[in-house]
Each structure stands twice: as structure tokens, then as C-alpha cells.
N, C-alpha and C positions, 0 to 999 in steps of 0.2 A: 387513265391516269400518269400524271405526270408533273413530275419532279424538279427540280434543278435544287442542289445541295452545294451549298457552299462551308469547307471548314475556315469556323473562324477563333478568332481569340474573343470576341464579345458580339452581342448584338442585341438589337431590341424594336421594338414598336411601337407608335403611338397613334393613337385615334382619339378625336375629339380633347386634344390637347392633353391627353393624358396616357401614363405611360402602359401599356394592357401586356405586355410580357416584355421580359428580358431574360441573356443568357451570360454566363462566361463562356471558357473553353468547349466547343460541338459543333453544333451545327445549325444551319441557317436551313430549311426548307419552306419554298416555294413549292406550294400545292396546289396543283390545277385539276380538275375533276371531271372527265368526260361523261356526255351523256349516255353513253351505254355502257358504265361501268359497274361494277360488281364487289361483290364482297370479296370475291379472288385475286381481283384487283387489287383493294386494300391491304389485302394480306400479306402478300407479295410486291407491293413496293413498300411496305414498312418495314420487311422483314429484310428486303436490300437496304433500307435506309440505316436499321441499326448494328448492321453488318457490312458496312462497306467498311472496309479498311484503307480509311485517308490520313492516319495519324501518323508520326513518325515512331519506332521501335530504341531500344539503345544506338543499333547500326545508319540511325537515321533513313532508314526504309521505311517506305508507307507499308504497316503492318499490322496494324494496329486501330480496331472501329473505336465507335465514342461509349459505346460497351467496358471495354479493355483499359480507357485512360479514365472512365467514372466522370464524362460530362455529359452536355444538356440539349436538347434539342427548342428550336422554335421553330414552330410553326403555323406558317401563313399562308391563308387560301389567298391563289389567283388564279382565275379567269381566266387569264390575258395569257396564257400558257397554250390557250385554244386558239388563239385570234389567226385567222387565216386572212392573210393580204395577196394570195396567189393571183386572183383579180383586182385591181386596183391597190390604190394604196390607205387608204380606209380599213381597220380588220373586220372582220365578221367573226362575229363569236357564238353561231349555232350549233357548233359542236361540243361546245362547254356545257355544264349539266345546269340546270336552272337551279334555285335554294332548297327546291326542296330537295332532290336525290343530293343535292352540292354537299352539305350542311351534313347528315349520317354518314355518307364516305369520306369527309373531312376527319368528324370526330371519330370514328371506328381506325385511319390512318396512326392520331392522335393516339388514342387507348392501346393500340396493337405498339405503337412505341415505348408507349409508359411499360406495358407489360415485361418486355423486355430488359426493366431496368435504368430505364431511360428519362429522368427527370424534362418534363415536357411545359411548354408554357408555349401560348396562344397567342396572334393577330387577333382583333375585330372582325369576324365573318361578314363581308359585302358593306365594309365599311371604309371610308379613305383612310390610307395609314401610310405613317411615315415609317421606314425601315431604316436605321441606324445598323453600321454593320464595321468589321476590321474584318476582313477577310483575310487568313495566314494561307501564305505560300503565292500567291495566291491558288486555291482549290476549289475549282468550280466543275461539279459532276450533273450531266443530267437522265437523268430516270425515265423511259415509259413503262409501262406495266406491259402495254403491247407493241406487238411491230409496226401494226398498221392501224389506223382506224376509216 
């Protein structure tokens, strides 16, 4: 499982001309599910996301998590995080999980984040989406649930 996590002042996602999810201060999470991911991967990544200390404390140091600041998370599925362009220029997505495996893993990550006390908004799985964000910092962190796939 792979995530690109951005600290945002605000973010929203629209599909089919309709806003599906929006957050204020918090995290935008682009989440890709690998074909071999397990519940352990989902738990690990959700714990990492809610525990990331990327928000400033009183001294201006990144010491607070999204839980600490009372922020929220917008989690958007993104199979293209497993796009492989090592051979040629057109990405191969064979490492990405098919929807029947990816949807339950995506939902599990969202549920675990919510269980930690972080309100979660979602994109529209499998839809063409338009994402708008105000990246704060900018702060962007890449997370992987495993070292190698």
C-alpha cells in the first residue's frame, strides 16, 4: 500500500460535477492499494497517517499530528501510485489491486483513520475526479506499507 500525504489548509474532490468530499485544515491522502496488500498493510498505513507529526507546535516545529490539531482527512483512491514506467513511457498498472481487492482495503484505511478520531471524507472510488487543494508548507510525505513490492 502506498500513500502520498499532503498537509492542507483545505482540499476537496468532485466527481460527475458534484463535490464528494471536502476538508479544512488537515490531510489530503492519495491512497494506492497493491495487489498483495493485507489488513496488516492497511492498519500500518492508517496508523502512520494519523500519527504523522507534520503540524506545527507553539515553537513552530512539526510536532503535532492531525489528531492533535483536531483536523480531518480527505482520502482519495489512486491506483496510479503503482504505475510502473521502467519500461517505456506508458505506465503499467499490473501491480495495482483490482477493485474487488482495493475497495475493501481503501475502506479499511478510512475506517481506521476515523476510529482514531479523525473525521474522514472520501472521493468516489473508480471515478474520474477533480481534486482541489491548498497545500500548506508545502508538506508532502510519501508512505509505503512495505519496503519492496
